[in-house]
C-alpha positions in Angstrom: 29.7 2.4 43.4 26.4 1.9 46.1 23.2 -0.1 45.4 21.5 2.7 45.1 23.0 3.7 42.5 23.2 0.0 40.5 19.7 0.4 41.2 19.3 3.9 39.5 21.5 2.6 36.5 19.6 -1.3 35.7 16.5 1.1 36.1 17.3 3.8 33.5 18.6 0.3 31.8 15.3 -1.4 31.2 13.3 1.6 31.2 15.7 3.0 27.9 14.9 -1.1 26.5 11.1 -0.8 27.1 11.4 2.2 25.1 13.7 1.3 22.0 11.4 -2.8 22.0 8.1 -0.9 22.4 9.4 2.0 18.8 10.5 -1.1 17.4 7.1 -3.1 18.0 4.9 -0.6 17.1 6.0 0.1 13.2 3.9 -2.5 11.4 4.7 -5.1 8.2 3.3 -4.2 4.4 0.5 -7.1 5.2 -0.7 -4.9 8.0 -1.6 -3.3 5.0 -4.3 -4.0 2.4 -5.4 -2.0 -1.3 -8.6 -2.7 -2.8 -10.4 -1.3 -5.0 -12.5 1.4 -4.4 -14.3 2.3 -7.8 -14.0 1.7 -11.8 -15.1 4.3 -14.4 -14.7 3.2 -18.3 -13.5 6.6 -19.7 -13.5 5.9 -23.8 -10.0 3.9 -24.2 -9.5 4.5 -20.7 -10.5 3.7 -17.1 -9.8 4.7 -13.9 -8.8 2.7 -10.7 -9.5 4.4 -7.8 -8.3 1.9 -5.0 -7.6 3.4 -1.7 -4.2 1.6 0.6 -6.4 0.5 4.2 -4.5 -0.2 7.6 -5.3 -3.6 8.0 -6.1 -3.1 12.6 -7.9 -0.1 12.5 -9.9 -0.7 8.7 -8.5 3.8 8.6 -7.4 4.4 5.1 -3.5 6.3 4.8 -3.7 9.8 3.5 -0.2 9.8 2.8 1.8 7.3 1.2 2.8 7.3 -1.8 2.4 4.6 -4.5 6.2 4.6 -6.9 4.4 1.4 -8.6 2.2 0.7 -11.3 1.6 -1.6 -13.8 -1.5 -3.2 -15.7 -1.1 -7.3 -16.8 -3.8 -9.8 -18.1 -2.3 -12.0 -16.5 -5.7 -12.8 -15.3 -7.5 -14.1 -18.2 -4.2 -16.8 -18.9 -1.8 -13.6 -21.1 0.4 -12.1 -18.8 2.6 -11.4 -21.7 -0.3 -8.2 -22.6 0.4 -5.0 -21.2 -1.6 -2.1 -20.2 -0.1 1.4 -20.0 -1.3 2.8 -16.6 0.3 6.5 -14.8 -0.9 7.4 -11.5 -3.3 10.4 -11.1 -4.6 13.0 -8.7 -7.3 12.0 -7.2 -9.8 13.6 -5.4 -9.9 13.1 -1.8 -6.9 11.4 1.1 -7.2 8.0 1.3 -7.8 7.0 -2.5 -5.0 6.5 -5.5 -6.7 6.8 -9.3 -4.5 4.3 -11.8 -5.7 5.4 -15.4 -5.2 2.5 -17.3 -6.1 2.0 -21.2 -6.4 -1.6 -22.5 -5.7 -3.0 -26.0 -8.9 -5.1 -25.0 -11.6 -5.4 -22.2 -11.1 -8.8 -19.5 -10.0 -9.7 -16.1 -6.6 -7.4 -15.7 -4.1 -7.5 -12.9 -3.0 -4.4 -11.9 0.0 -4.3 -10.1 0.6 -1.6 -7.2 3.5 -0.7 -5.1 3.5 1.5 -2.1 4.8 2.9 0.8 3.8 4.0 3.6 5.4 6.8 6.3 7.4 5.3 8.7 7.5 1.9 7.1 10.2 0.6 6.0 8.3 -2.3 4.1 6.7 -1.8 0.5 3.5 -2.2 0.9 2.1 -4.1 -2.5 -0.7 -6.2 -4.3 -1.8 -7.0 -6.8 -6.0 -6.1 -8.1 -7.6 -8.4 -10.8 -10.3 -5.9 -12.2 -12.9 -5.8 -15.1 -11.4 -3.6 -18.1 -13.5 -3.6 -20.9 -13.5 -2.0 -24.6 
């Protein structure tokens, strides 16, 4: 093998390594995303809590997340064992996610969320305090 072939082979290895490392570093961590409450709307004994999931670095909403876990408890008011039914509802806009909560009483509730973002390996988790009334 001549030095020309060795140089070309090394260049190919370096290029491949650069591409692999770039792809690995392009993935974000779960900490690169943040849930925030956008709106709370009471309707009888239920409340619709609208949240958005943001990519922290560019502040853009994530429109294709899959929220697979929602729950609510009264942990912020010192009653973590008091649970409320919570379920994901259809949203009217991309990037917004609506959770219907049926609190048994008024107070500050902890809304727990878990989501997968397309292309990311880590699960995005959050606990959001939400004031819900009855």
